[in-house]
C-alpha atoms as a printed R data frame, in Angstrom:
    type eleno elety resid chain resno       x       y       z
1   ATOM     1    CA   MET     A     1 120.449  96.312 112.294
2   ATOM     2    CA   PRO     A     2 121.124  93.542 109.745
3   ATOM     3    CA   PHE     A     3 122.346  90.548 111.709
4   ATOM     4    CA   TYR     A     4 120.481  87.396 112.644
5   ATOM     5    CA   GLN     A     5 118.928  86.910 116.079
6   ATOM     6    CA   LYS     A     6 117.013  83.992 117.619
7   ATOM     7    CA   HIS     A     7 115.213  83.892 120.980
8   ATOM     8    CA   GLY     A     8 112.854  81.508 122.743
9   ATOM     9    CA   THR     A     9 111.113  78.505 121.209
10  ATOM    10    CA   ILE     A    10 110.735  78.276 117.433
11  ATOM    11    CA   PRO     A    11 110.077  75.325 115.084
12  ATOM    12    CA   LYS     A    12 112.805  73.840 112.900
13  ATOM    13    CA   LYS     A    13 111.168  75.081 109.687
14  ATOM    14    CA   ARG     A    14 109.186  78.167 108.752
15  ATOM    15    CA   HIS     A    15 105.414  77.960 108.234
16  ATOM    16    CA   VAL     A    16 104.953  74.437 109.608
17  ATOM    17    CA   VAL     A    17 102.774  73.013 112.355
18  ATOM    18    CA   SER     A    18 104.117  73.978 115.779
19  ATOM    19    CA   ARG     A    19 102.146  73.274 118.937
20  ATOM    20    CA   GLN     A    20 102.237  74.556 122.478
21  ATOM    21    CA   SER     A    21 102.436  72.184 125.444
22  ATOM    22    CA   ASN     A    22  98.612  72.321 125.734
23  ATOM    23    CA   GLY     A    23  98.226  71.169 122.125
24  ATOM    24    CA   ASN     A    24  97.192  74.545 120.709
25  ATOM    25    CA   LEU     A    25  98.988  75.879 117.666
26  ATOM    26    CA   PHE     A    26 101.474  78.688 117.944
27  ATOM    27    CA   HIS     A    27 100.297  81.646 115.858
28  ATOM    28    CA   GLU     A    28 103.016  82.705 113.452
29  ATOM    29    CA   GLU     A    29 103.375  86.384 112.491
30  ATOM    30    CA   LEU     A    30 105.765  87.749 109.881
31  ATOM    31    CA   VAL     A    31 106.860  91.243 110.950
32  ATOM    32    CA   GLY     A    32 108.854  93.428 108.590
33  ATOM    33    CA   THR     A    33 109.010  96.539 106.437
34  ATOM    34    CA   GLU     A    34 109.253  97.300 102.722
35  ATOM    35    CA   GLY     A    35 106.721  94.643 101.836
36  ATOM    36    CA   PHE     A    36 108.328  91.195 101.682
37  ATOM    37    CA   ALA     A    37 111.659  92.567 100.427
38  ATOM    38    CA   GLY     A    38 113.024  94.214 103.568
39  ATOM    39    CA   MET     A    39 114.306  92.868 106.856
40  ATOM    40    CA   SER     A    40 111.795  90.747 108.751
41  ATOM    41    CA   SER     A    41 111.344  88.434 111.707
42  ATOM    42    CA   LEU     A    42 109.018  85.488 112.339
43  ATOM    43    CA   VAL     A    43 107.265  85.742 115.697
44  ATOM    44    CA   TYR     A    44 105.368  82.924 117.448
45  ATOM    45    CA   HIS     A    45 102.380  84.058 119.556
46  ATOM    46    CA   LEU     A    46 100.384  82.006 122.027
47  ATOM    47    CA   ASN     A    47  97.220  83.618 120.637
48  ATOM    48    CA   PRO     A    48  96.244  85.301 117.375
49  ATOM    49    CA   PRO     A    49  97.607  88.882 117.408
50  ATOM    50    CA   THR     A    50  94.355  90.064 115.779
51  ATOM    51    CA   MET     A    51  91.813  89.871 118.612
52  ATOM    52    CA   VAL     A    52  90.417  93.421 118.810
53  ATOM    53    CA   LYS     A    53  87.832  94.001 121.572
54  ATOM    54    CA   GLU     A    54  87.279  97.694 121.068
55  ATOM    55    CA   MET     A    55  88.464 100.720 119.117
56  ATOM    56    CA   GLY     A    56  88.321 104.138 120.784
57  ATOM    57    CA   GLU     A    57  87.867 107.515 119.167
58  ATOM    58    CA   ALA     A    58  90.917 108.647 117.212
59  ATOM    59    CA   TYR     A    59  92.511 112.031 117.930
60  ATOM    60    CA   SER     A    60  95.050 114.170 116.113
61  ATOM    61    CA   VAL     A    61  98.677 114.709 117.086
62  ATOM    62    CA   LYS     A    62  99.543 116.366 113.774
63  ATOM    63    CA   PRO     A    63 102.137 119.125 114.217
64  ATOM    64    CA   LYS     A    64 101.004 122.697 113.577
65  ATOM    65    CA   ILE     A    65 103.283 124.234 110.983
66  ATOM    66    CA   ALA     A    66 104.338 127.830 111.635
67  ATOM    67    CA   ILE     A    67 106.988 128.327 108.915
68  ATOM    68    CA   THR     A    68 106.867 126.460 105.609
69  ATOM    69    CA   GLU     A    69 109.840 128.151 103.898
70  ATOM    70    CA   ASN     A    70 112.920 129.239 105.806
71  ATOM    71    CA   LEU     A    71 116.309 130.719 104.960
72  ATOM    72    CA   LYS     A    72 117.369 131.904 108.387
73  ATOM    73    CA   CYS     A    73 119.762 130.305 110.870
74  ATOM    74    CA   LEU     A    74 117.797 129.535 114.004
75  ATOM    75    CA   SER     A    75 118.404 128.090 117.441
76  ATOM    76    CA   PHE     A    76 116.104 126.566 120.052
77  ATOM    77    CA   SER     A    77 116.435 125.894 123.801
78  ATOM    78    CA   GLY     A    78 115.378 122.268 124.042
79  ATOM    79    CA   PHE     A    79 115.588 122.019 127.819
80  ATOM    80    CA   GLU     A    80 112.913 124.728 128.102
81  ATOM    81    CA   LEU     A    81 110.377 122.182 126.875
82  ATOM    82    CA   LYS     A    82 107.996 121.664 129.783
83  ATOM    83    CA   PRO     A    83 107.809 118.109 131.170
84  ATOM    84    CA   GLU     A    84 104.510 116.236 130.905
85  ATOM    85    CA   ALA     A    85 103.463 113.048 132.616
86  ATOM    86    CA   ASP     A    86 102.011 111.237 129.603
87  ATOM    87    CA   TYR     A    87 104.490 109.858 127.073
88  ATOM    88    CA   ILE     A    88 102.423 110.622 123.964
89  ATOM    89    CA   LYS     A    89 101.489 114.137 125.124
90  ATOM    90    CA   SER     A    90 105.116 114.870 126.003
91  ATOM    91    CA   ARG     A    91 106.258 114.208 122.411
92  ATOM    92    CA   LYS     A    92 106.548 117.563 120.616
93  ATOM    93    CA   THR     A    93 107.393 117.698 116.913
94  ATOM    94    CA   LEU     A    94 109.628 120.656 116.032
95  ATOM    95    CA   PHE     A    95 110.696 120.087 112.414
96  ATOM    96    CA   VAL     A    96 109.050 118.164 109.572
97  ATOM    97    CA   ASN     A    97 109.450 117.235 105.929
98  ATOM    98    CA   ASN     A    98 108.164 114.371 103.799
99  ATOM    99    CA   ASP     A    99 110.973 112.043 104.949
100 ATOM   100    CA   MET     A   100 111.072 112.599 108.694
101 ATOM   101    CA   HIS     A   101 109.796 114.366 111.794
102 ATOM   102    CA   ILE     A   102 112.207 115.602 114.472
103 ATOM   103    CA   GLY     A   103 111.145 116.441 118.003
104 ATOM   104    CA   LEU     A   104 111.716 116.346 121.732
105 ATOM   105    CA   ALA     A   105 109.979 114.748 124.693
106 ATOM   106    CA   ALA     A   106 110.185 115.183 128.455
107 ATOM   107    CA   PRO     A   107 107.905 112.493 129.948
108 ATOM   108    CA   THR     A   108 107.829 112.098 133.719
109 ATOM   109    CA   THR     A   109 106.072 108.729 134.033
110 ATOM   110    CA   SER     A   110 106.251 105.285 132.458
111 ATOM   111    CA   THR     A   111 103.681 104.287 129.854
112 ATOM   112    CA   PRO     A   112 100.737 102.410 131.419
113 ATOM   113    CA   TYR     A   113  99.576 101.600 127.864
114 ATOM   114    CA   PHE     A   114 101.371 100.177 124.836
115 ATOM   115    CA   PHE     A   115 102.429 102.345 121.894
116 ATOM   116    CA   LYS     A   116 102.985 101.553 118.222
117 ATOM   117    CA   ASN     A   117 104.154 103.870 115.462
118 ATOM   118    CA   ALA     A   118 102.624 102.386 112.309
119 ATOM   119    CA   ASP     A   119 104.162 105.033 110.019
120 ATOM   120    CA   ALA     A   120 107.767 105.502 111.042
121 ATOM   121    CA   ASP     A   121 110.898 103.930 112.420
122 ATOM   122    CA   GLU     A   122 111.822 105.782 115.607
123 ATOM   123    CA   MET     A   123 115.221 106.844 116.823
124 ATOM   124    CA   ILE     A   124 115.038 107.932 120.458
125 ATOM   125    CA   PHE     A   125 118.225 109.502 121.823
126 ATOM   126    CA   VAL     A   126 118.307 109.427 125.611
127 ATOM   127    CA   HIS     A   127 119.794 112.678 126.871
128 ATOM   128    CA   VAL     A   128 118.547 112.430 130.451
129 ATOM   129    CA   GLY     A   129 117.071 109.398 132.187
130 ATOM   130    CA   THR     A   130 117.336 105.646 132.502
131 ATOM   131    CA   GLY     A   131 114.839 102.845 132.109
132 ATOM   132    CA   THR     A   132 113.764  99.831 130.099
133 ATOM   133    CA   LEU     A   133 112.295  99.563 126.609
134 ATOM   134    CA   LYS     A   134 109.902  96.604 126.678
135 ATOM   135    CA   THR     A   135 108.825  94.807 123.483
136 ATOM   136    CA   MET     A   136 107.647  91.381 122.368
137 ATOM   137    CA   TYR     A   137 111.236  90.708 121.231
138 ATOM   138    CA   GLY     A   138 112.571  91.242 124.759
139 ATOM   139    CA   ASN     A   139 113.738  94.113 126.914
140 ATOM   140    CA   ILE     A   140 116.483  96.693 126.428
141 ATOM   141    CA   ASP     A   141 117.826  98.645 129.406
142 ATOM   142    CA   PHE     A   142 118.810 102.172 128.405
143 ATOM   143    CA   GLU     A   143 120.728 105.072 129.898
144 ATOM   144    CA   TYR     A   144 122.213 108.458 129.079
145 ATOM   145    CA   GLY     A   145 123.740 108.464 125.613
146 ATOM   146    CA   ASP     A   146 121.779 105.533 124.175
147 ATOM   147    CA   TYR     A   147 120.142 105.606 120.781
148 ATOM   148    CA   LEU     A   148 117.037 103.402 120.760
149 ATOM   149    CA   ILE     A   149 116.178 102.247 117.232
150 ATOM   150    CA   ILE     A   150 112.585 100.999 117.089
151 ATOM   151    CA   PRO     A   151 111.329  99.698 113.711
152 ATOM   152    CA   ARG     A   152 107.860 100.819 112.637
153 ATOM   153    CA   GLY     A   153 105.067  98.547 113.773
154 ATOM   154    CA   THR     A   154 106.871  97.571 116.977
155 ATOM   155    CA   VAL     A   155 104.553  97.600 119.987
156 ATOM   156    CA   TYR     A   156 106.438  98.895 123.009
157 ATOM   157    CA   GLN     A   157 106.290 100.255 126.527
158 ATOM   158    CA   ILE     A   158 108.883 102.453 128.215
159 ATOM   159    CA   ASN     A   159 109.505 102.096 131.944
160 ATOM   160    CA   PHE     A   160 111.424 105.106 133.258
161 ATOM   161    CA   ASN     A   161 113.421 104.902 136.472
162 ATOM   162    CA   THR     A   162 113.234 108.645 137.111
163 ATOM   163    CA   GLU     A   163 110.818 111.547 136.614
164 ATOM   164    CA   ASN     A   164 113.390 113.705 134.833
165 ATOM   165    CA   ASN     A   165 113.715 112.364 131.276
166 ATOM   166    CA   ARG     A   166 114.841 114.220 128.148
167 ATOM   167    CA   LEU     A   167 114.564 112.565 124.731
168 ATOM   168    CA   LEU     A   168 115.447 113.578 121.175
169 ATOM   169    CA   ILE     A   169 113.131 111.736 118.759
170 ATOM   170    CA   VAL     A   170 113.439 111.171 115.016
171 ATOM   171    CA   GLU     A   171 110.539 109.560 113.143
172 ATOM   172    CA   SER     A   172 111.704 108.234 109.767
173 ATOM   173    CA   PHE     A   173 109.250 107.186 107.062
174 ATOM   174    CA   SER     A   174 111.950 104.892 105.666
175 ATOM   175    CA   PRO     A   175 113.982 102.274 107.571
176 ATOM   176    CA   ILE     A   176 116.776 103.645 109.772
177 ATOM   177    CA   THR     A   177 119.951 101.724 108.935
178 ATOM   178    CA   THR     A   178 123.700 101.883 109.359
179 ATOM   179    CA   PRO     A   179 125.634 103.555 106.495
180 ATOM   180    CA   LYS     A   180 126.143 101.317 103.471
181 ATOM   181    CA   ARG     A   181 129.825 102.209 103.212
182 ATOM   182    CA   TYR     A   182 130.419 100.639 106.640
183 ATOM   183    CA   ARG     A   183 129.019  97.246 105.539
184 ATOM   184    CA   ASN     A   184 129.985  94.464 103.138
185 ATOM   185    CA   GLN     A   185 127.551  92.764 100.744
186 ATOM   186    CA   PHE     A   186 126.371  90.461 103.547
187 ATOM   187    CA   GLY     A   187 125.599  93.321 105.942
188 ATOM   188    CA   GLN     A   188 128.574  92.775 108.263
189 ATOM   189    CA   LEU     A   189 130.174  95.936 109.615
190 ATOM   190    CA   LEU     A   190 133.663  96.328 108.185
191 ATOM   191    CA   GLU     A   191 136.989  97.062 109.858
192 ATOM   192    CA   HIS     A   192 136.904 100.769 108.999
193 ATOM   193    CA   SER     A   193 133.462 101.237 110.582
194 ATOM   194    CA   PRO     A   194 133.497 103.386 113.762
195 ATOM   195    CA   PHE     A   195 131.376 100.750 115.512
196 ATOM   196    CA   CYS     A   196 130.654  97.033 115.217
197 ATOM   197    CA   GLU     A   197 128.025  94.465 116.133
198 ATOM   198    CA   ARG     A   198 129.553  94.001 119.598
199 ATOM   199    CA   ASP     A   199 128.489  97.570 120.426
200 ATOM   200    CA   VAL     A   200 124.817  96.858 119.776
201 ATOM   201    CA   LYS     A   201 122.436  96.086 122.651
202 ATOM   202    CA   THR     A   202 119.842  93.586 121.408
203 ATOM   203    CA   PRO     A   203 116.599  92.609 123.194
204 ATOM   204    CA   GLN     A   204 117.125  90.302 126.161
205 ATOM   205    CA   ASN     A   205 115.023  88.508 128.802
206 ATOM   206    CA   MET     A   206 112.007  87.939 126.597
207 ATOM   207    CA   GLU     A   207 108.854  87.668 128.729
208 ATOM   208    CA   THR     A   208 105.981  85.465 127.519
209 ATOM   209    CA   HIS     A   209 102.721  86.912 128.841
210 ATOM   210    CA   LYS     A   210  99.791  84.478 128.878
211 ATOM   211    CA   THR     A   211  97.215  86.917 130.253
212 ATOM   212    CA   ILE     A   212  93.824  87.303 128.584
213 ATOM   213    CA   GLY     A   213  91.973  90.557 129.291
214 ATOM   214    CA   GLU     A   214  92.071  94.117 127.983
215 ATOM   215    CA   PHE     A   215  95.272  95.644 126.672
216 ATOM   216    CA   LYS     A   216  95.307  99.201 125.338
217 ATOM   217    CA   ILE     A   217  97.590  99.921 122.380
218 ATOM   218    CA   ASN     A   218  97.778 103.515 121.132
219 ATOM   219    CA   ILE     A   219  98.637 103.294 117.437
220 ATOM   220    CA   LYS     A   220 100.032 106.298 115.585
221 ATOM   221    CA   LYS     A   221  99.068 106.463 111.902
222 ATOM   222    CA   GLN     A   222  99.131 109.518 109.602
223 ATOM   223    CA   GLY     A   223  99.278 111.973 112.475
224 ATOM   224    CA   MET     A   224  96.422 110.360 114.397
225 ATOM   225    CA   ILE     A   225  96.375 108.245 117.555
226 ATOM   226    CA   TYR     A   226  93.999 105.280 117.345
227 ATOM   227    CA   PRO     A   227  93.256 103.726 120.768
228 ATOM   228    CA   TYR     A   228  92.790  99.980 120.316
229 ATOM   229    CA   THR     A   229  91.910  97.445 123.008
230 ATOM   230    CA   TYR     A   230  93.095  93.889 122.373
231 ATOM   231    CA   ALA     A   231  92.010  90.717 124.203
232 ATOM   232    CA   THR     A   232  95.537  89.313 124.436
233 ATOM   233    CA   HIS     A   233  98.788  90.704 125.751
234 ATOM   234    CA   PRO     A   234 100.934  91.979 122.844
235 ATOM   235    CA   PHE     A   235 103.966  90.266 124.378
236 ATOM   236    CA   ASP     A   236 102.491  86.740 124.355
237 ATOM   237    CA   VAL     A   237 105.489  85.550 122.347
238 ATOM   238    CA   ALA     A   238 107.195  82.202 122.892
239 ATOM   239    CA   GLY     A   239 110.005  82.783 120.396
240 ATOM   240    CA   TRP     A   240 111.165  84.646 117.306
241 ATOM   241    CA   ASP     A   241 113.998  84.821 114.821
242 ATOM   242    CA   GLY     A   242 115.127  87.140 112.046
243 ATOM   243    CA   TYR     A   243 116.717  90.466 111.280
244 ATOM   244    CA   HIS     A   244 113.905  92.837 112.294
245 ATOM   245    CA   PHE     A   245 114.055  93.952 115.933
246 ATOM   246    CA   PRO     A   246 114.664  97.024 118.108
247 ATOM   247    CA   TYR     A   247 118.138  97.682 119.436
248 ATOM   248    CA   ALA     A   248 120.204 100.238 121.319
249 ATOM   249    CA   PHE     A   249 123.564 101.788 120.561
250 ATOM   250    CA   SER     A   250 125.451 104.091 122.919
251 ATOM   251    CA   ILE     A   251 126.974 107.259 121.524
252 ATOM   252    CA   PHE     A   252 129.905 106.477 123.844
253 ATOM   253    CA   ASN     A   253 130.646 103.374 121.732
254 ATOM   254    CA   PHE     A   254 131.137 105.438 118.574
255 ATOM   255    CA   GLU     A   255 134.883 105.352 117.840
256 ATOM   256    CA   PRO     A   256 135.833 108.659 116.177
257 ATOM   257    CA   ILE     A   257 137.785 108.752 112.925
258 ATOM   258    CA   THR     A   258 140.602 111.304 113.056
259 ATOM   259    CA   GLY     A   259 143.091 112.635 110.540
260 ATOM   260    CA   ARG     A   260 146.204 114.743 110.093
261 ATOM   261    CA   ILE     A   261 144.102 117.675 108.884
262 ATOM   262    CA   HIS     A   262 140.452 118.478 109.520
263 ATOM   263    CA   MET     A   263 138.110 115.758 108.309
264 ATOM   264    CA   PRO     A   264 134.636 116.351 106.803
265 ATOM   265    CA   PRO     A   265 131.482 115.804 108.890
266 ATOM   266    CA   THR     A   266 130.761 112.538 107.046
267 ATOM   267    CA   ILE     A   267 133.270 110.757 109.303
268 ATOM   268    CA   HIS     A   268 130.800 111.186 112.160
269 ATOM   269    CA   GLN     A   269 127.918 109.407 110.428
270 ATOM   270    CA   ASN     A   270 126.089 106.866 112.596
271 ATOM   271    CA   PHE     A   271 122.739 106.180 110.855
272 ATOM   272    CA   GLU     A   272 120.925 106.956 107.630
273 ATOM   273    CA   GLY     A   273 117.472 106.858 106.074
274 ATOM   274    CA   ASN     A   274 115.878 108.076 102.881
275 ATOM   275    CA   ASN     A   275 117.139 111.641 102.307
276 ATOM   276    CA   PHE     A   276 118.834 112.126 105.690
277 ATOM   277    CA   VAL     A   277 121.838 111.114 107.795
278 ATOM   278    CA   ILE     A   278 122.441 111.149 111.563
279 ATOM   279    CA   CYS     A   279 125.932 111.765 112.958
280 ATOM   280    CA   SER     A   280 127.525 111.422 116.405
281 ATOM   281    CA   PHE     A   281 130.072 114.010 117.540
282 ATOM   282    CA   VAL     A   282 132.081 112.475 120.374
283 ATOM   283    CA   PRO     A   283 135.241 113.227 122.368
284 ATOM   284    CA   ARG     A   284 138.264 112.765 120.106
285 ATOM   285    CA   LEU     A   285 141.835 113.813 119.447
286 ATOM   286    CA   TYR     A   286 142.196 116.789 117.172
287 ATOM   287    CA   ASP     A   287 144.061 116.842 113.857
288 ATOM   288    CA   TYR     A   288 147.786 116.244 114.231
289 ATOM   289    CA   HIS     A   289 149.393 118.171 111.366
290 ATOM   290    CA   PRO     A   290 151.694 120.745 113.048
291 ATOM   291    CA   ASP     A   291 149.806 123.619 111.382
292 ATOM   292    CA   ALA     A   292 146.323 122.082 111.541
293 ATOM   293    CA   ILE     A   293 143.294 124.203 112.328
294 ATOM   294    CA   PRO     A   294 141.054 121.927 114.407
295 ATOM   295    CA   ALA     A   295 137.984 124.140 114.047
296 ATOM   296    CA   PRO     A   296 135.752 123.235 111.102
297 ATOM   297    CA   TYR     A   297 136.123 125.351 107.997
298 ATOM   298    CA   HIS     A   298 133.267 127.544 106.825
299 ATOM   299    CA   HIS     A   299 130.984 125.539 104.589
300 ATOM   300    CA   SER     A   300 127.869 126.136 102.556
301 ATOM   301    CA   ASN     A   301 124.747 124.122 103.232
302 ATOM   302    CA   ILE     A   302 123.552 123.752  99.668
303 ATOM   303    CA   ASP     A   303 122.155 120.228  99.523
304 ATOM   304    CA   SER     A   304 120.815 119.875 103.060
305 ATOM   305    CA   ASP     A   305 119.622 121.559 106.196
306 ATOM   306    CA   GLU     A   306 121.787 120.937 109.246
307 ATOM   307    CA   LEU     A   307 120.323 120.396 112.706
308 ATOM   308    CA   LEU     A   308 122.735 120.021 115.599
309 ATOM   309    CA   TYR     A   309 121.536 118.879 119.013
310 ATOM   310    CA   TYR     A   310 124.049 119.729 121.755
311 ATOM   311    CA   VAL     A   311 124.373 117.026 124.399
312 ATOM   312    CA   ASP     A   312 127.364 117.808 126.607
313 ATOM   313    CA   GLY     A   313 130.865 119.230 126.807
314 ATOM   314    CA   ASP     A   314 132.375 122.407 125.375
315 ATOM   315    CA   PHE     A   315 131.418 122.587 121.711
316 ATOM   316    CA   MET     A   316 134.502 124.195 120.239
317 ATOM   317    CA   SER     A   317 132.954 125.894 117.201
318 ATOM   318    CA   ARG     A   318 130.032 127.552 118.996
319 ATOM   319    CA   ASN     A   319 129.765 130.328 121.592
320 ATOM   320    CA   ASP     A   320 127.220 130.333 124.426
321 ATOM   321    CA   ILE     A   321 125.698 126.929 123.685
322 ATOM   322    CA   GLN     A   322 123.717 125.078 126.371
323 ATOM   323    CA   LYS     A   323 122.789 121.429 126.843
324 ATOM   324    CA   GLY     A   324 119.714 120.498 124.872
325 ATOM   325    CA   GLN     A   325 120.066 123.442 122.488
326 ATOM   326    CA   ILE     A   326 119.316 122.870 118.807
327 ATOM   327    CA   THR     A   327 120.722 124.885 115.917
328 ATOM   328    CA   LEU     A   328 119.207 124.888 112.439
329 ATOM   329    CA   HIS     A   329 121.427 125.987 109.542
330 ATOM   330    CA   PRO     A   330 119.258 125.860 106.409
331 ATOM   331    CA   GLY     A   331 120.469 124.789 103.004
332 ATOM   332    CA   GLY     A   332 121.469 127.768 100.913
333 ATOM   333    CA   LEU     A   333 123.565 129.659 103.476
334 ATOM   334    CA   PRO     A   334 127.224 129.309 104.473
335 ATOM   335    CA   HIS     A   335 127.979 128.840 108.135
336 ATOM   336    CA   GLY     A   336 130.986 128.039 110.249
337 ATOM   337    CA   PRO     A   337 132.695 128.639 113.586
338 ATOM   338    CA   HIS     A   338 131.552 131.504 115.762
339 ATOM   339    CA   PRO     A   339 133.863 134.517 116.187
340 ATOM   340    CA   GLY     A   340 137.069 133.562 117.995
341 ATOM   341    CA   ALA     A   341 136.548 129.810 117.642
342 ATOM   342    CA   ILE     A   342 139.146 129.301 114.904
343 ATOM   343    CA   GLU     A   343 141.894 131.054 116.867
344 ATOM   344    CA   ARG     A   344 140.899 129.279 120.081
345 ATOM   345    CA   SER     A   345 141.194 125.901 118.397
346 ATOM   346    CA   ILE     A   346 144.771 126.304 117.126
347 ATOM   347    CA   GLY     A   347 147.143 124.198 119.202
348 ATOM   348    CA   LYS     A   348 144.377 122.315 120.996
349 ATOM   349    CA   LYS     A   349 144.912 118.557 121.228
350 ATOM   350    CA   GLU     A   350 141.437 117.195 121.920
351 ATOM   351    CA   THR     A   351 137.773 117.981 122.340
352 ATOM   352    CA   ASN     A   352 135.194 116.628 124.763
353 ATOM   353    CA   GLU     A   353 132.107 117.691 122.828
354 ATOM   354    CA   LEU     A   354 129.070 115.453 122.541
355 ATOM   355    CA   ALA     A   355 126.343 116.197 119.997
356 ATOM   356    CA   VAL     A   356 123.894 114.598 117.563
357 ATOM   357    CA   MET     A   357 123.727 116.029 114.044
358 ATOM   358    CA   ILE     A   358 120.783 115.427 111.710
359 ATOM   359    CA   ASP     A   359 121.117 116.439 108.057
360 ATOM   360    CA   PRO     A   360 117.827 116.302 106.113
361 ATOM   361    CA   PHE     A   361 118.422 116.565 102.352
362 ATOM   362    CA   LYS     A   362 115.023 118.218 101.910
363 ATOM   363    CA   PRO     A   363 114.174 121.487 103.745
364 ATOM   364    CA   VAL     A   364 112.335 121.167 107.029
365 ATOM   365    CA   MET     A   365 109.255 123.122 108.027
366 ATOM   366    CA   ILE     A   366 109.160 124.594 111.522
367 ATOM   367    CA   THR     A   367 106.295 124.036 113.955
368 ATOM   368    CA   GLU     A   368 104.609 126.277 116.480
369 ATOM   369    CA   GLU     A   369 106.103 124.145 119.252
370 ATOM   370    CA   ALA     A   370 109.591 124.947 117.958
371 ATOM   371    CA   LEU     A   371 108.973 128.696 117.872
372 ATOM   372    CA   GLY     A   372 108.052 128.548 121.548
373 ATOM   373    CA   LEU     A   373 111.654 127.467 122.248
374 ATOM   374    CA   GLU     A   374 113.420 129.853 119.843
375 ATOM   375    CA   VAL     A   375 116.577 131.719 120.870
376 ATOM   376    CA   ASN     A   376 116.290 135.329 119.729
377 ATOM   377    CA   ASP     A   377 118.563 136.687 116.993
378 ATOM   378    CA   TYR     A   378 120.738 133.579 116.656
379 ATOM   379    CA   TYR     A   379 121.245 134.427 112.971
380 ATOM   380    CA   LYS     A   380 123.316 137.468 114.060
381 ATOM   381    CA   SER     A   381 125.654 135.412 116.257
382 ATOM   382    CA   TRP     A   382 128.499 135.424 113.687
383 ATOM   383    CA   MET     A   383 128.985 139.159 114.049
384 ATOM   384    CA   ALA     A   384 132.368 139.860 115.669
385 ATOM   385    CA   GLN     A   385 132.092 140.744 119.330
386 ATOM   386    CA   LYS     A   386 133.828 143.894 120.584
């Protein structure tokens, strides 16, 4: 999220001598993506962040691909994913392409270790559960409806308050940002944007850990988990400043754009990355032309696949949809409202639907984990019911 933040103790200039109260130097670390051209932050550690004591045996978490080419509308029951105690083991990848991985998780316990995704920015949508995301930048309390945006390379822990947690996870191999059309040349969100900087939850209550010992960080790189043990706590940070940090945004703070006649799905866009967009469907007033048809028109997915994750409410254009269900409408096929939805929508004044839409511009492959959640014969669901 491109706006400046500053926390803790930092020197007046970059890359100059800065000492702790005991006379030792602070250890400066530049953290960022896209080489030295992207957003970055300068972080000041009590100790060098390089002190590796041990490296464990790496193991694979690469998804097993079941379908490489697909031209069939599919649906999946996300809430049928079985909970698992361990956070890493609970993460199941369902759809993949070269730009992103999309999956679900249902962890039941907090992470006793630290985790770092060295390949991808993560977007974690919290469908069920509350807790705290802990990082060296500070802590972010989260709840139902929050998007957690965690830049790649960020070491974090998640403390859950409950055993029942349901997460939608996107791993992006490019930075996850807000749409360019919402921002001016300086990065400020403009007046027509459906959200602003005030809606963003930034890290707070930074904790400086001075402990020396053994600290396990599980690092994900190229589909492998590398267990590292460091001699210093990864959150031994006295201060930091910059533009690179994790943050949270609640789907309930997305202010819907409405019109006199039905607006295209682009009005719902919340985030973007290389070759994909993420949209938030939220409660809103329907179109107000006297003859408006609130239901979406039939449309052809030619340039992108469409994945819709159903969160809550009565989704007007779909029949028999449950919480946590995912639909996949592949590029190349037209799709639209289910039978009866168009007529039902006429004269309606508002909707209370809540959903997350992910549009990859390159086709996704489908994993074995996804097929274990598949809803049978969804592709036939547009046939008129007697």
